[in-house]
N, C-alpha and C positions, 0 to 999 in steps of 0.2 A: 345644648337644648336645640339650637337651630339645626344641627346635624341630624339629631333624632327626628325632628319634624320633617325635614326635607328628604332624608335618606335612612329610613329605619332599618333597611337591610344592612346597614353598616354594622349592626349588632351580630349579623351572621358571619361576619369576616372571621376566619380562623385565627388571624394575628391579633385581634382585639381581645384584651383581657377584660371582659365584662365585669368581673368581680372587682378589679382595680377601679374601674370607672365608678361602679356603684359605691364602693368605699370612700372614694373622693368626694362624691356627692353627699354622702352621710357626713363627712368631716366638714364640708362646706356649710352644712345646716348650722354648725356651731360657731361659725365665724362671727366677729363682732359687726361687720359691715353689712348693713341692711340689703344693699343691691346684690351682694354675693348670696346672701340667704334666699333672697327672692328668686334668683335665678336657679339656685339649687332646688328650691320648691317647684318651680316650673319644670325643671328636668325630671323630677319624679312624678309629677302629674302627667307627663307625656310618656314616661317609661312604663309605669304600672299597668296602663291599659293594654300594653303589648305583651304581658306575661304569657297569655294563651297562644299568641301567634308566633312569638320568637322564642324558640326553646332555650337558648342560652340565658336570655333575660329571665324566663320563668324559673330556671334552675337557681340562678343567683338570688332572686327574690325569695324563693323557697328557703335557701340556705341561710340567707343574711337579712331577711325582712324583719327580724325581731330587733336587730341593731337600728334599722331605719325607724321602726315604731318607737323605740326607746328615745332616739334623738329628737323626733317630733314631739313626744310627750315632754321631754326635758325643755324643748324651746317653748312650748305652751305654758309649762309649769313656772316659767320666769327667766329662763336663759336668754330668751329672745325679746326684742322690742314688741310692745303691744300692737304696733302697726303692721306686724307680720302675721298676726294670727289668722287672718283670712287665708293666707298662703299655706300655712301649716294645716289648716282645716281642709284645704283642697287635697293634700296628701292623705289625710285620714279618710276623706270620702273616696278617693281613688283606691285605697287599701280595702275598704269596706265593699266597694263595688266590684273590684277585680280580683281581690285575694281573700275573700271572706273566710273560706276554710282555713287558710293559714292564720288569718287575723285572730280567729277564735282561739287558736292554739297558742299564739304568742301572748 
C-alpha cells in the first residue's frame, strides 16, 4: 500500500508481476486477521483509481476483477468481521467509480 501511494510507477516495472500482486491482495481479503484485511482493502482502494493511467493495472483488473468482486461480496456476506464492512464498501465504491463498465459485466 505504501509503495503504491509513494511510487505508483512501480507498477510499470517490467519485472513486476502485477497479476500476482493482485491475486495476493485478493487472498489477503479472506484472512482471519482484521489488520491484514484492512490493509488489503486499502491496497485496492489505492490501486483501482489507477486502472486508467497504468496500463498493466487496468489489464489485470479487467481480467481478474470478477475475483476481487467475489471476494468483497463474500466478506460482506459474512466471511469478514462486521468492523471491516466500511473497508469493503470502499472497494465497492472504487470499483463503481473507476471500473463501472466492468462492474456491470461482472
